[in-house]
C-alpha positions in Angstrom: 0.1 0.1 -0.1 1.6 3.4 -1.0 1.7 6.6 1.1 -0.9 8.1 -1.3 -3.5 5.3 -0.8 -2.9 5.5 2.9 -3.6 9.3 2.9 -6.8 8.6 0.6 -8.1 5.8 3.0 -7.9 8.3 5.8 -9.6 11.1 4.0 -12.5 8.9 2.7 -12.9 7.1 6.1 -13.2 10.6 7.9 -15.9 11.7 5.2 -18.0 8.8 6.3 -17.4 6.0 3.7 -17.1 2.3 4.8 -14.4 -0.2 4.1 -16.0 -1.8 1.0 -16.6 1.6 -0.7 -13.0 2.6 0.1 -11.7 -0.7 -1.4 -13.7 -0.3 -4.5 -12.5 3.3 -5.1 -8.8 2.5 -4.6 -8.8 -1.0 -6.1 -7.6 -2.6 -2.7 -9.2 -5.5 -0.8 -11.7 -4.6 1.9 -9.5 -6.6 4.5 -6.4 -4.4 3.6 -8.6 -1.2 4.2 -10.1 -2.8 7.2 -6.7 -3.7 8.7 -5.3 -0.1 7.9 -8.3 1.5 9.7 -7.8 -0.9 12.8 -4.1 0.2 12.9 -4.9 3.9 12.9 -8.1 3.8 15.1 -10.5 4.4 12.2 -12.7 1.6 13.2 -16.6 1.5 13.8 -19.3 3.4 12.4 -17.8 5.5 9.7 -20.0 8.7 10.5 -19.0 8.4 14.2 -15.3 8.0 13.3 -15.4 11.2 11.3 -16.9 13.1 14.4 -14.7 11.2 16.9 -11.4 12.3 15.1 -12.2 16.0 15.4 -12.9 15.6 19.0 -9.7 13.7 19.6 -7.7 16.5 17.6 -9.5 19.1 19.8 -8.6 17.1 22.9 -5.0 16.6 21.8 -5.3 12.8 21.8 -3.8 12.4 18.4 -1.2 14.2 16.3 -2.6 17.1 14.5 -0.6 16.4 11.4 -0.3 12.6 11.0 -3.2 11.7 13.4 -1.0 9.0 15.3 -2.1 8.5 18.9 -0.1 10.8 21.3 1.6 9.5 24.7 1.3 12.4 27.3 3.5 12.7 30.3 2.1 13.2 33.8 3.4 16.6 34.0 3.9 19.6 31.7 2.1 20.9 28.8 0.0 18.5 26.6 1.5 17.6 23.3 -0.2 18.4 20.0 2.3 16.6 17.7 3.9 13.2 17.9 7.3 14.8 16.8 9.2 17.8 15.7 9.1 16.9 12.0 5.3 16.6 12.2 5.2 20.0 14.1 7.2 21.7 11.4 5.2 20.3 8.5 1.8 21.2 10.1 2.9 24.9 10.7 4.2 25.2 7.1 0.9 23.9 5.8 -1.1 26.3 8.3 0.8 29.7 8.0 -2.7 31.5 8.3 -2.9 30.3 11.9 0.3 32.1 13.0 -0.4 35.2 15.1 2.1 37.7 13.7 2.4 41.1 15.4 2.8 43.8 12.9 5.1 45.7 15.1 7.6 42.8 14.8 8.2 43.1 11.0 11.4 45.3 10.3 12.5 46.6 7.2 16.3 46.9 6.2 18.8 47.4 3.5 21.4 44.7 3.1 25.0 45.7 3.9 26.6 44.1 1.2 24.2 44.0 -1.8 22.0 47.0 -0.8 18.9 45.1 -1.4 15.9 46.1 0.8 14.4 43.1 2.9 12.0 42.7 5.6 12.4 40.4 8.6 9.9 39.2 11.1 11.2 39.2 14.9 14.9 40.0 14.4 15.9 43.7 15.2 19.6 42.9 14.6 19.8 41.8 10.8 22.3 43.2 8.5 22.2 41.1 5.5 19.4 39.7 3.3 20.8 36.2 3.1 23.7 34.0 4.6 25.5 34.2 1.2 25.6 37.9 1.4 27.0 37.5 5.1 29.6 35.2 3.8 30.6 37.3 0.8 30.9 40.6 3.0 32.8 38.8 5.7 35.3 36.7 3.8 35.6 37.8 0.3 36.0 41.6 0.6 39.6 42.8 0.6 
């Protein structure tokens, strides 16, 4: 089973389709779809599964990105993601949910190339890129 098929099974299951319907759409056996759904806790009545997954995400029981079950520690903040790569991917896909403060956007002119650039949250930038920094620091005579 490919990653694309796994993704499609999750999508269709959360839309409320049954094992047999998903199997017919993707050209897989019903048992393969059922086995996958069991591993990722997508079993039961399909409409209830769709509602339960949203509730699980809100209560931080499953990872927001890959929907794997989360293991929480006894103390500290509740986890929303199973790993750092999942967290990064989710935030890249959900840029609109970031709370950016307009006061934290700074506009500068690069010390090396003279290009104007803007930066979020860093008051001390001098260069527009790492390559400009390297060229100014090591290549100038």
